[in-house]
Every structure is written in C-alpha cells, then in structure tokens.
N, C-alpha and C positions, 0 to 999 in steps of 0.2 A: 094547549101550546101555544105561547104567547110568538109575537113572528121574531123579539127579541131573542128566545131560545131555540129555534128553527133555524135563523141567521147564525147563533151559535153551533148549533150541531152542523151545519152545511160546512162554515168555516173547519173544524174539528176533523171532518170526514177528507178536506182535500187536504189536509194539513197529513191527516193518514197515508191518502195517495203519496206523495210527496215522497215520504221517507219512505213507504211502501219499494218504489222504484229505484230510489237510493241505493233501501240494502241487496234488492234485488241484484243489483248493477257491483255490489258487493260478492253476492253469490260467482257471479258469473267470472271475479277473478277467483276464485277460492279456488274453482273448477278447472281453471285453468294453469293454475298453479300444480295443480296435483296431476293433470296430465298432458299439457303443451306447453307449458312456459320453460325454456331454457336456464339450467343451474346459475347461470352467471345475476339469473334477473329479480335474486329470491330478495335483496338490498332494497333494488329499487317496489316490488310488490309489497314486502313489508311497509313503506312510506305510502304505497298507493289504499290499501288497506285499513291503513292509521289515520290515512286523511278519511275515507268515507266514515269509516266507524265515530269519528268524530263528529263527520257532519251530520250524523243521523244522531248523536246523542245532543248535541245545540238545539237540534231542530224540536228534538222531544220536551227537551226540558225546560224550552221555552218559556217565561212565566206568563203568554199570553196563555197557552194551553191552561194552564188551568183559572185564570181568569173564565175562560171561555167553558170551562167544565163546572166551573163555579156555577155559572145563569142556567147550564141546563140544567144541574143537578138541583134546581132550586127550585123547577119547573116541572120536577121529573115525571109527572102520573100521567102527563098523555101518551110522553113516549113508549113504544112498543115493548115487544124484547128484546128483539134482536139493535132495535137504537139502545136499550138500557144494557144491555150485551156489550155493546163497542164503549158506550160511556165506563162503564165497570172496568174494562180491560185496557183504556185510554188511562183513566186515573190511575190504574195500579201503576201498568208502566210509568205517570211522569212522577207519581211518589216515590219510587223506588229510584229510577236512574239519575232523579234530580236530585240524590243524595251522593250518589255517586260523583267525586269530582274530575274534572275537563284530565287532568294529568294523569289517573290511574287509566281512563278509558284510553289513552292516547299510548300508556308504558305499555298495556297488557295486547293492547290488539298488535304492537312493532314485536313485541314479544315471543306472541302468538306463531308469528311467521319465522322468525329467527328458530324458537325452539324447536317446529315441526324439521325443519330443515337438518336441523341438528338430530333430531332423533330419531332420521331416518339413513343417518351415518352412524350411530351408535347402533342400532340393530343390525347394519347392511354387517360392523365389527364384530357384531355379539359382544358389543363392550357398555355398559351402563356408568363406567364411570368417564366415561366423553361424554352423558347428556347428564351426568348427576345435578351439575351448578345450575343449568337452562332450567332442569324441571325445580331446583330448590328454589330457584326464583318466580318461576311460575306460579309454586304451592305460594310461598309469602303474595305476590299478587291475588292470589284467589282468598285467599286471607284477610284481606284489607277490604276487600268488597262483600265477603262475608260478614265479617263485623259490622260491618255498615247498614247492609240488608236485613240483616237479625234484628237490628232493630227498627227498621222502615217496615217489616214483612210481619214481626210481633214471634219472630221463631222462638223456639225453646233452645234452640243453638245454632252456630255457624252452619254447620252444616247443612240442618234444617232450610237454613234460608236458600244455599244453593238449590238444594233438591225441587223447592219449590219453584226455580228456575224451568225444570225441568216437567217436573210431576206435579202442577197449583194443589198445595193442600195435603199434601202426603208429608207423613212425616217418618223419620226414623224409627221410631217406636211401633209405628205401623206397619213399616218396610219389614223390621226385624220379627212383629207376630205370622204375618204372613210367610216369609221367606221360611219361619222355622217348620210352620208345617208341612210347606211346599218342600225342603230340605228333606225331614223325614219321610214323605212319602217317597222321593226321587230316590233315596237312599234303600228305602224297603224295597222298592220296583228293582234296582238296579241290582240287587241282590237275589233277587227271583231270578232276574235275565242270566248274571254270569252262573249261577250254580245250574242253569240248565241245560242238558247234556247236546239241546241242540245251538249248535255254532253256527252262525252264517260264515263262507267262505269271503273273504275279505278283501283275497287277491284280484278277485273283478273286479273289483276299484282301481286297481293300478293299469290295467288293460290302456295302452299305450292309444289313443286318438290325438289325431295331428290336430293343431292350433284351427288350421283353415275350418276345417270340420266344425269343428268347436262351434268357431263364430257360424256357423250354418244352424248348428243345434239353438244356441240363441235365438236366432233369428224365427227359428220354429217356436221356441217358448214363447219369445216375445207376442208373438202371431198370437200365440194360443190367448193369453190373458188378458188381449185387446190396449198393448203397449203398444203406439203407431210410432215406427221411427221412420218407416221408408216412404209412406204416400206424400205427395204437395200440400196436404195438410197434417202432416204430422208433427206434432209438438215434443219431443224423445228422441232421442239420439242415445248409444250405446257406446262406450269409449272403456279402455284398458288402462288401471292405474294398479300398484301395490296394493291400495288397502279400499274394494268395494264400498262405495258411498250413492247419495245421490243428493242432489241439489238442482231449487228451484219451485217456480208454484205454476199453475194454470196449464199456457198457452208453453211454457218452455223449463221441461220437467228432465234433469238429464241425469244417467246411471252409468257407473261402470263397473268392470267386472279385473280378473286376473284369471289367466290361462295357465292351468298346470300340463304339461300333456299326457302325464303317465296320474292325472286328479281328475277324469272327467267330469266325474258329478261334485267338483267344487264351484267349478264355475256355473255350470247348469243350476245348481241351485242358489246358486251369488245373484245372477240375473231374473231366473224367481224372486228372490228375496226385493233384490232392490225394485224390481218392476212392481210389486206389491207396492211399495214406498209409493212409488210413480201415481200409481192406481187412486190413491188416496190425494195426493197432492191436487192430481187434476180432476180429482171429483168432488171438490168443495165447490158451490156454488156462484156458476160466474158472476150471478149479480153481487154478489160479496166481495167481486174482486176489489183489493185495495184497501180492504175495511181491518177493521179485527178482526171480526167474527168473522171472516175469509182465513181464516190459518189454522192448521189442525190442529186439533186438538189438547193434545201432550205426547210428547215423544213418548210413553208404556202403549196410549193408543195407536202412535204411529209405528210402533212396533210389532203390534199387535196383527195389523195389518199385510207388514211381509212375513210374517213367522206364519201369517194364515195362507199365503199365498204359496211358499214356499212349501212348509212342514205340511199342513193338511194338505190341501189340495196338490202340493209337487212332490210329495214324497207317497202320497197315496194310493194303492195297487191299483187304483182308476186310472189316475193321470200316468202312471208308468205304462200300463199296457195298452193305452191310444198310443206315447209317446215313443217306446220304444224300438218297434218294428218301421218307424219313420226317420229313427235314427238308424237301425239298421241299415237302411239306403244308401245313407251317407257315407257310411264307411263298414263297408261290412264284413273286412278284417277283423275291426276290433272287439264286434261281438259276434267273432265267430263260436261256435258249441256253447253258448253260456242261454241259459232256459232264463223268459223271463223273471220265473220265480225267484231264482235265482238272486238275480240282478236286484229286484225290489225286496227280497231277506238284506241283502247286505248294505246299500242305500239305506236302512230303517235299522242296521244293527246295532249296539249296545257296545261302544268298544270308550272306555275312559281315557282320555289323550291331554296333551299339554294344548292345543289351540283353540279357544274358543270359537274361532270362527269355522273352524272344523269339526266344530263337538255335534255328538247328535243327539237329541230332541230330550234323553232322557238326562243325560250327563250335564247341558248345556248350562242349566241354571246355578250349577253347583260353582261354576266357572265364573257368574255373576256375582254371586255370595261371596267369595276370594275379596272380588276387587270391590263390593258394599263392604266389609270391613273392613280391609286397607283403610279406605276410602272415611271411612268413619275414623279410625284410630290417627289418620292424619291430622283432622282439624280438631280434632279433641286432642291433642299434641301428647297422644302417647307412643307416637313413633319417629321417628327422623329420617330423613332422606336415606341417608347409608343403609338404614336397616331391609331396605323397603325389596331389596333382592333377595335375601335372606327369609323374610317374614313370607313373601311370594312362595317362595320354593317350598317353606315349611307347609304353608296351607294346601297348596296343591299335592302333598304326598300324603296330607292329615284326610282333605276330603276326594281326591280322585286316586291316589295310591299313584303315583304317578311322579318320577323320576326328574326334575327341569337339569336339562346339562349345561343350556347354556343363556345368558340373557334373551338373545334375541328369542327363544321358545320359553321364555321366564317373561319378567316385569316389561322388557322392551317390546313386548308382542304387540300390543294395541295403542293407537295414536291418539288417542285421546286427551290421554292427560298433557302432551304437547300441547293441544288447542287451549287447556286449561278447563276443557270439560267434567270437571268432578261434580258428582250427583247424577250424570248421565248414566251409568250404567247399570243402575235399579231398574232402569225401565226397558231394556232387554227382557228380565227374570217378570217382570209385570207385564210386561206385552204378552208373554207364554199366556198366564192367568188369562187377562182378559181373554186372546185369541180363543182359549177351552169357552172360555163362555156363551162365544159370540157363537161356535160352534154347535154350541149344548141347544142354543135358540135357533139357528137355523135350520137346523135339522128337524125341526118342531112344523116350521113354517116353510122350509121348501124339502120336503123328507126324499124326493125323488133326483137330489144333486148328484150323488155320485154316480147313479148311472146317465148323466148329463155329461161328467166330466170322462166317462169312461168312453162317451160316442166323440170326445172331442168339443165339446159343449162345455164352456164357462161362462156363459153370456147370465146363467140364473144366479149362480154364484157370486158374481161382481155386480147382478143389480140387486143383492141382497146387501150387500157392502154398500154399494151406492145409496142406497136409500135409509139402509139404519145407522150407517156411521160415517161418509163422506160428506155425505149431505149436510152433516149439523155442521160443518166443521169447528168453531168455539166457542159454539152455541153455550155448552157445559164444562163443567172442568170436569174429568176425568172420572169419576169416582159417582157424579153425578148420570153423566152420559150413560158408564155402564148400568144404570138402574135402571132409566129411562130405556136402554133396550133391550134388557133381558128382568126388567122386573127386581132384580136381585143384590145385594150387597157384593162386593169382592168377596170371592171365593175361590181357592184354590183347588175343588174338588171336581168340577168340567174338567177340568185339566190333566189331573192325575186319573181321571177316569178314561178319557180317551187315549192318554199315554199306555193305562193297562190293555185293554181293548186291545189296542196295534200292536203291542208286545208279545200279550197272549197269541194270536195268531201264527209270531214268528216264531218263537220260541216254546209255544206247546206248554205254558202254564193254565 
C-alpha cells in the first residue's frame, strides 16, 4: 500500500467519524422529540433536524470523498477485509447520496418532523383524513428519491431501491418468494391452533398491574438481559413514549416503552424487544466506532436480535418460570390464584388481532405482509392515498379475519410512514426468519441454554449472539452474514419448526 493510499484512507475515516458524530446528535434530537420535547417546539425541532440532515448530506457528498476513494480503490490489494468493507460502504453511500439534491434532503427532513406530529394527532382522533395530505406529500418525496436511487443502485423497481436502504441486496421479488412460503406455513399452523380444543385463558393477561410495579418489572428484565441503565458506567436508559423504539450506539443506546395497567405483558415484552435492539448496538466492536463497518448489518438482522430476546427467550417457559416468582413478589395481588403454566400459555397464545405490536408470534408476520403488499402497490402506482384505509381494512379481513373499526387501529396504527420509512416493514418479518435460523444454530452450539435461562443466566445466550452476530457489525450484507453464521441460505423452515414445537406443547397437537 502506498503512503498516498494510507493517507487517503485515514482522511476518509476522519470524515466518517465527523459524519457519525453529527448523525448521532440528530438521533438524540429525535429521541427528545418523542419523549421530552414540549409540543410547541415541533417547528423548531423540524428546522434543527433538517439542518443536521443537510450538514451530513453535504459532508457525505463532498467531491473530495470521491477523490479519496478513487485513490484507495486504485491501490486496493493491500487493504484488509475490514478496510475494504469500509471503502465499499463509503463508496455506496457516496454514489447514492451524491445523486440526491440538497433541496430534496432538506424538504424531506422538514416534512418528517411535521408529518410525525400530524400523524399523532390523527391517530388520537382516529381520523385518517387529518393525515391524508401530509402522507401524500411524504409518499411523493420518497418517490422522487426512489426514482433517483433506482438508477444509482441498478434496481429493477423504485421500491427495490427503498428496500435496499434497509435490507441491502434484497428485492421485492425475493421477499415475495420467502413470504409466500412463510404465509402458507403460518396459516396452516394458525388453522391447527384455532381448531384445537385447548383454549388458553386470555383474561389472565388483563389482570391489572400498577404502572409503578411494571417499572420495577422493567428494571428486573433489563438486569436479566444485561442492559445496564443504573450503574455509574451505564450506557442505556429507559423512557416512556407512545410507540416504543431504540436509538443510539455504543456508549449511549436508549430504549422506550409504553405502560398499560391492564396489559402487563405489553410493556414487559416491549422492554425485552427494545433491549434486544440495544444489546446489538452496544455489542459492535468498540475499535470500529465511527467507521462504516461499526454499524448494524441491516434492519432485518437488527430485528432478529430484538425478536430473539423478546420471543425466543422472553416468552419461553424457561424465562417465565424464572421471572414470574420474582414478579409475584412485586405485586402479589395481581397474580393471585394464577398458575405459571396458565400465564405462560396465555403469553404465547395465538389470537388474530388488529394491532401489529400486540400480535402473537404466529400471526405477527401476516401483519407485516399486509404492509409490504400495500407499499409495493403504492410505489407501483396501483393504489392512491385515498384508497389506503379501505385496502388496509380489506387485507386485515382477508388475512387475519378481523374487522377494523377505526383508523387508529387500522392504517394509522404505525408511525413508520409518517417518517417516510417505506421499505422498512419487511425487515420485521425477515427478522423472525433470521432469528429462527440463529436459534437452530445456537441450539447446536449451546445445547444447555434453556437450562441456563431457567436458572436466571442469560450470559451464554448473550455471548453466542455477541460472538456470531453483534461482533460482525456491518462486515457482511445480511444474506452473507446468515450464510457465515449458519452455513445456509435464507430459509423459513427453522422459524416454522420453532413455532410448531412451541405451539404443539401449548395446544396439544
């Protein structure tokens, strides 16, 4: 490697750090907007976020980056795997971002802030009409970006260009293939469950648990998985918001939840879910901080980590048999007269519902498939904004057999479209598929992990995830990471097998 290539690479890493730091400041502003910001600050916050977005965009698209990349690319052989990946990721970001006009970046960032606030008001009022025009504008902004990115990325459709931002090298055609197999398997399993004579008593999930008790439960759950929010060295915190989320990286990763007095498990599993995200963000090698490779692999891989902690561990009989005696001590009256096995059955029951974030493991992906199909139709020009509520309601009736009563439990239930995150939703279901593949491999590597969880020891599970997933950062594209960890191409089979085994024990088939 020539001295010139070394100097160019060092300059690129310094620029990467600068963009990372500014971007992380934007993340904190987003966190504040959802948790602590007064309502009147919305307009100013939109300006702040837009300004930061433009600064990062200008730094990323600086022609000097292209010149430095070309120097390194002209002497690529001496660079190691990590350095080459950094150069690949920077090149990809530069080529794509440099084609997006500054005006579009600024306008989109401003509208994201406004659109999110309008969505909140529309959801509270259960009135899609309040949100329609702003959503329409957001779709048009994303269509402009998608058309540009389609050419740069070389994708077949504009929607594929959006998907690539969340799940690199994944196409709608490939997702259709995977989702078709998953949909057929899930519907078959759902039919077996619903035809079973065994019916868990779901009323146990409605036992009232005071919010202050739930906060203690949250602390207990975070301590179990090793997400530190209390020690002098803590790099995390838990706050309350309308829609749970995780933000941050390395030493500052924050999660949120929402408490319902009569839906105790909602907050517990929310904390486990977001905690799984946080562990991933905190588990990327510190020596990669500020480098492109020091970021998560994809949104689907990220979701695999949250679903793994929430469902595979959190809803397991082993964890609940460990945790429930502790929770009883916090609130004896709330759990009086209930047996662990009945609570476990209810926590894992299959019950087709209207709300994605409250969905059980079997029906969850069907919620995602509805959104994926609608997004495809939006960007293919097959459906208008005005048609979205009716289309949404019809698909919920067809796929889940439920009737949507109002827009808040229908097309307005998620925040993602208000932020322009079209292409994000498939990552949720892909995360389930990835988690099943990771479980299949982990059971071979750590066969006693369930026994450990039953005794309150999450460390072997966390160590396996750290070694096989977290420590890889963005060293691979998602399909390549799956192959590196499991030795297999993406397949739905392990996830379906996991669900079949779990449900057969609960429903006796």
